[in-house]
N, C-alpha and C positions, 0 to 999 in steps of 0.2 A: 114700653119696656116694663117687665114685671120685676119688682124689687123683692128679693128673697131676704126678709129680715130675720129669718131663722138662722141663716149662716153668717150674715154680716150686719149685725144689729148696731146701728148708730143711734145712740140716745142723745137727744138734744134738750137741754134744760133752757126753757124760755123764761129766764129770770136774771136780773142783775144782782140779786141778793146773795151776799157771801154766806149767809146762814143756810139758804137753800142749797147752795153748792156743797157746803160741808155735809148736810144731811143726806143729799143724794149720793155723795161719795162713800157713805157708810153702807150703801146697798148695791151700788153699781160701780164696777171697776173703772170704766172709761166713759166719758161723755163730753159733749161739746156744749158751750154756753153761748147763747145769744140773748141780747137784751131787747125785749119787745118794746115797741113804741105804740102799743095799743091804746085806744081811747078808754080812759078809766072813769068817764062820767056815767052816772047811774040814774035810772028813772025809778028806782025802788028803794024803799027803806028797810026791806026785809033782808037780814044778814045772809041767810042761806041763798036766796035768789041772787044777791049781790056777788058773793064769791063764786058761784057757779057761772054767772054771766061773764065776770071778768076773767076767770080761768079759760073759758071758751074763747074769748076774744084774743087773749095772749097766745093761745095755741094756734088759732087761725092766722095770726099775724106772721108766724114762721113759715117761710116758703122754701123749705129744704126737705130732702128725703131722709127719713129716719123716724124713730119713735120720739115724738115730742112730748115733753112733760112741762105743763104750765100750771101755775098756782097763784092764788090770791088769798090773803088773810085779812080778816077784820076783827077788831075788838068791839064787842057789843055791850052797852050798858044802857038799855032802853032806846038807844040810837047807835048808829055806826060811828065809832071813833076812829078816824083815820090817822095819818101821820100828822104830827103837829106842824103848825106854820112857822113857829119860832120857839125860843126857849120859854117865853112867858106862857105860850099855849101849852107846851109840854108840862110845865109846872101846874097849870090849871087842871089838865087832864089827870095827872098823878093825884092831885088832891081830890078830884071827883071820885077816883077809884079807891081811895084810901079807906081801909077798914071794911071793904065790901067785897062781894063776889060779882064777877061778870063772866061773860062767855067769850070764847075765841073760836071763830069759824075759819076753816081753810077749805077752799074749793080747789079741786085738782082736775085737770083735763089731760088725758093721755090720748094721743092721736098718732096714727100712722096711715097715710093715704086717706081712704074713705072711712076707715074704722076709727071709732072714737069712743071713749068712756069718760064720763064726768061724774064725780062724787064729791062728798064733803065730809069733814069730821068736825066735831064740836068738843071743846073742853071747857070745864068750869075752873076759873082762876080766883083764888082768894087772896086779896091784897093785905099786906101789913098796914097798920095805922101809921100814917105819915103826917108830920107837921110841915109847915111851909119851908122851914130850914132843911128838913130831910129831902123834900122834893127838889129844892134848889141845888143842894149838894149832889143829888143823884143826876140831875140834868147836866151839871157842870162836869162831873166825872165820867159819865157814861155816854153823853152826847146822843140821846135816843131820837134825834130828829128824823131819822129814816125808818122809824118803827111805828106801826099801828099801835095806838093806845099809849104812845110815849114811853114804852119800856121794853126791855128784853128779858125774858125769863131766865136766859142763860147767865145774866149778870148775878143772879142769886141774891139780890138785895131787897126788892120791893114785894116779891111774891111769898106768901106764907105757905100755901099748898095749892095743888091742883087736883082735879078729878078728871081723868081722861088721859089723852095722849100728850106727853111732854113735847114730842117733836111737832105735833100739831100747833102748839102754842108758839114754838120757834118759827114755824112757817111752812112745814111740809110733813104731813102725817105718814111717816115712812112705813108703818105697819100696814095701812090700807094701800099705800102705793106699791109695796112689794107684791101684794095680791093682784093688783091691776096690771102690773108689768108682766106677770106670768101669762095673762091673756094675750099679750103682744109678743110672746116668746122671748122675753128678756130675762136672762138669769139674774135674779136679785138675791143677794145673800141675806 
């Protein structure tokens, strides 16, 4: 059966992230959400290769007809900083990033049938200087245990400034995604 995604575009977000849902809703009116259970182990220390590989795995995991959007985000400070194991790990990560700049990479794969496009975006994030008390208070108040790098830029607390895409740091570079969706005949605003 030939699927005409020009007339009946079903967009499927392969992510459990509420932040990605919110960002996608800014550019696509309707979409379905599935939570991929893809393998997230990596054989690479390169942040670009890591996010591209993981976004491809998440997109491949979805076995439904539609335009699938999958993404993965990492914080990079000389090494990939994933989600913290616990509150102590989050505090250590925040103190590591304190007063410095680091990079945030998000890889995105858009797939429909055999057609696929994978890309990434990079933003530079400058952290405010934090002491142990600041880091502890942040972790207690904002509970960043589900966030790469142990923080969320949308909280408006620990980040001083960014260079690049704000939405990329949140977890989905909507500017680049809008362009990619056009290639799949998805009307993105």
